[in-house]
N, C-alpha and C positions, 0 to 999 in steps of 0.2 A: 508442825508439818504432818500432812496426812500420810498415813501408812500406805503400803502397796495394796493391802487388802481393802482399805477405805476407797482407793482410787478405782479398784476393779468392782467392787460391790456396791459403790455409792450410787444413789439414784441419778438417773440422767446420763450416765456414762455409757451404758449399753442397753439397747433396746431390741427385743425380738421382733419389733415391727419396722426397724430401719432397713432401708433398701441398699443393697450392694451398688446399684446403679445410680444412686442419688434420688432427689425428689423428682416430680413430674416435670417441673421447669427445666431442671438440668438435663433430664432425658430428651426433651424436645429440642434443647439447644444443641446437644451432641448429634442427634439425628439430622438436624439441618446441616451441621458441618459435614456429615458423611455423605449427604446427597449432593452436596457442592463439589465433592472430590471424587471423580470417576477414573478408572484406569486409562480410558481413551484420552481424557483431559491431560492426565499426567504425562503420557507418552507423546502427545502432540507437542508438548513444551520440552520434553527431555529426549526426543528421538535422536538427537545428535550428541547427546552427553555420553561419552564412552564410559565414564566411570559408572554411570547408572546401569549401563547395559551389561559391562563386563565384570564388575565386582562380584555379583552373585555367581558368575560362571567361574571366576577365579577360586572363590572359596570352595565350590564343589569340586573343582579339579584338584585342589590341594588334598581334599579328603580322599578322592579316588587314588591319587598317587600315593598317599600314606598307607592305604590298604593294599595296593599293589606291591609295595616294598616288602610287605610280610609274606608275599606268596612264596612258595617253595620253588627254586629254580629247577628246570628239568634240563637234562644234558641232551644235546641234539648231535646225532651222529653224522659227521661230515666225511666226505671222500678226501683222498690224498691232495687233489687239486680242485679248484673251483671253476675251471674253464668250461665245464659242460653243465653247470647247474642251471635249472629251469627257473621261470619266474624271477628274472634279474631285475634289480632296481635300474630304471633307465638312467644311462649315463654313468653308472658305477658297475662295471662288469664284474660278474661273479658273486654279488651279494644280494640277498633275498630281502626285499623291502619290508615285507610283512614280518618275516622272522627277526629282522633288525628292530622293528618297532616293538615286538613282543619281548625281545631281549632287553631293550632299554627300560621297558616298563617293569621288568623283573629286577633289574639292577637299580632302578630309581633314578630320577633326574638329578643332575648336579654330581656330587662326588660319588665315585664308585667304590664302596667300602664293604668288605666282607670280614674285616679284621675283628676279632673279639676285643672287649675292653681291656685296658691295661691291667685291671684287677684279675680278670680271668687269665690273661697271659702269664701273670706272675705266678699263678697257681699251677700252670702247666710245667712239666718237667722238660727242660731243655735237652735236646740231643743233637749232636753234631756228627753225621756219618763220616766225616773226614777229619775227626779229631786225632791229633798226633801226626798228621801228615805235614811236613815242613812247608810245602808251598800251598797251604790251605789256611783259611781263617780258622781261629781257634776260639772256643768258648771263653768268654771273659775279656776278649780282645776287642778294642774299639776298631772301627773301620780305619781311622787315621793311623793307628798303631800298626794295624795289619799292612797297610799300604807302604809305611815306612820300613817295616821288617822285610817285606817282599815287594819291592818296588817294580812295577810292570815295565817301566821305562827302561830299566837297566839290567833286570834279570835276563840271562841269555837262554836261547832256546836249547843250548846244549846242556843246561842244567835241568830243565823240565819242559814238558810238552805244554802244559797249561797251568795257570794259577786259578785256584778255586775258591768259592764262597758258597756255603750251604745254609739253607734256612733252618734255624735251630728249633722252629715250632712245628713238630710233626702233626699230621692230621690224624687224630685218633680213629677216624672212620676208614682210613686207607689200609685195605687188606690185600692189596695187589702183590703179586709175586714178582720177583726179579725178571726183567726181560730176557728172552732167550735169543740173544742176538745172532749167534752162530746159525741156529735153525732158521731164522728169518732170512739171513744172507743167502743161505743155500736155497730156500724156496724162492726168494726174490730173484736170484740170478737165473734160475730156471724159467721163471715167469717172463723175465725180459727176453731171454734167448727165444722162447716159443713165440712171443709177440712179434719180435723182429723177423723171424721166419714167416709168420703169417702176413706181415706187411710186404715182404718180398714176394710172396705168392700172389698177393692182390695186384702188385705192380706188374708181375708177369702176365697175369690173365687180362689185365686192362691195358696192355701195350697199344693195341689197335683200336680201343674204344675212346670214348670222351674222357678227358681228365677229370671232370667233375665225379664220374663214378668211382674212380680210384680214390679221390679225396674223401668222398662220402664213406667208403668202406674203411679208409685208414682212420677216420673220426670215430667210427663205430668200434674199431679195434682199440683205439686209445681209451675210450670210455670203459670198455670191458677190462682193460689192463689196470686201470685205476681201481676199479672194484676188486679185482683179484689181489692187488697189492695191499689195499686197505684190509681185506679180509685176512691175509697172511700177517699183517702187522698186529691186528687185533688178537689173533689166535696165539701169537708168540709174545704178546705183551710189549711190543716195541712201539709205544704211543707217545713218547716225549717229542718235543719240538722246541724251537727257539726263535726268538727275535734277534736279529743280528745288527750290531752297531759297528761302525768303522771309523772311530775317531783318529785324528792325526796324532802323530807321536808326542807333539807338544801338548795335546789335550787328554792323552790317555790317563794320566794320573788322576786328574779331576774327575773324568767320566767313570773310571773304575771305582774310585772311592764313593761316588755318589751311588753307583749300582750296589756296592757292597752294603752301604748303610741301609738301602731300601730292602735288600734280601734279608739281612739279619733282623730287620724290623718286621718281617712278615708282609711287606707290602707288594712283593712281586711273586715269583715262583719258587720251586724247591731249590734251584741251584743257579749259579752264573759263573762264567769262566772268562779269562782274558788271555790272549796269546802273549808269550814273552817275546823278547827282543830277537827278530829274525832278519834285521836288516831293512825291512820295508817301511815305507812312509806312513802306513796306516796299520793299526792293530785291530783284530777281530775281537769283539765282546759278545758272547752269547748269553742271552737271558732266557732261561728255560721256563716252559709250562709242562704240566704233567701229561696232558693229553691233547694231541693236535685236533681231535674231534670236538673237544669242548670249546666251541667258539665264544661262548660267554666269558670264559676265563682267559682266553686269548685276547679278546677285546679288553678285558679289565687290566690285564698287564700292559697292553700298549697304551691305554689311557693313563696308567701310572707313569710310564716312561715319558709321556707328553707332559704330565704335571711336573716331573722332575727336570723338565727342560733339556732332555737328552735326544730330542728329535729336531733336527735342523729344519728351519722354515723352508718349504718348497722342496725338500729332499725326502724321498721315501726310504723307509727301512723295509726289510723283508723278513717273512717268517718262513722257515723251512722245517719239515719233519725230520726227525732222526732216521726214519725208515729210508728216506731218499739219500741221506748223507752215507748211511751204511752201504748203499748200493752204488755209491759214487755217481749219483745223478746230479749233475750241475748243468749250467745253462747249455753248454755244447753237447754234453752226452745225453741229456733228457730229450733234446729236440728230435733226435733221430727215432724216438719212440712216440713222438707227438706229445710229450709231457711237459709240464712247467716245472722248473726246479724249485721254485718258491710256491708256498701254499696261499699266503696272504701278503698284501702289500699295505703299508701303514696309510698312504694317502687315500686308497679306495675305501678302506675299512673305516677310517675316521670320518671321511666325507659322507659315506653312506650312514653311519651312526648319527651324524648331525642332522642329515636330511630326514631320516626317519624320526628323530626326536622332535624336529620342527613340525613335520606332518602330523605326528601324534598330538602335539600340543595345539595346532591349529584345529584339528578335527574335534578335540575336546572342547575348545572354546566355541567352535561353531555349533555343536550340539547343544551346549548349555545355553547359548544365545537363543537358538530356536526354541528351546523349551520355555525360556523366560518370556520371550515375545508371544509365543503361543498361549501362555497362561493369561495374558492381559488382553487378548483379542478373540 
């Protein structure tokens, strides 16, 4: 058998005069094939073949999405309510279409995950701010064991105000100070009183004028009040808010256990709580987020709740800032200031997110198709 050296060095195996493109006959044959196939001829026979048109666009879109996911999210400052926001998505009051598309681009299409890997989680030191409190989840306790120990269906409101579960994975970047609730309530109460007085003055001055003038002035005052309350909340650190669930009594055990499992797995926000038995047919469950202005995080938690099958089909859930809760602003009381008690609704937010995602996807495909077709003509 010939050795490797013989095969490489042997005469006739390699020649400095050999052509990479083949001999003259081969080159002429290949050139004739090339002349027979032109882009116009190809597209005249494949113009209706969607796979031929869209496949390159899909590949490029995937690359762009992958690069977008690595982008650093930016926090968007939002007011306490969305009723006066400009540039609204048609059909979805209070939600900015362009902002929603940018938000979905940052979060990535499909699953919305910010959680670190299990390996990184295992190396993080767990911390439960409610450790030792009898009506709260404890480190090392499963959600099922916790619900059995403190059953929300039977624990009386005489025993405790709320049953709590806290996220045991603290954010090492979180350097925020504790909220100064008392200071905010004092400032907020004064702002509300001043605003109510201004609204009365507007009504008094416009008694004999057109009603539209009074309404316009009231709307301007409402917008200014929203901005003043938001500023007071930021300056006193009262930034938390919550999605609110109202399961029936017979569903509260399963719903609360599902929420607890997600909270202690770092899928939702910093805390959650459920009301004990107070004799009502429904129980309130609050799923908190850290900052009501962080619409990216508010949307992420909402989508997690949807993935957990905690949102009933055709029924909205509502998000409310703690700032409004501290000021006792509910549907009836908020209305006299022109305010909305809730900041977001699930139906509008999810619909706007899906519409923005679909629009972004269609725009990407359209742009890629135009580029592909332009390159052939």
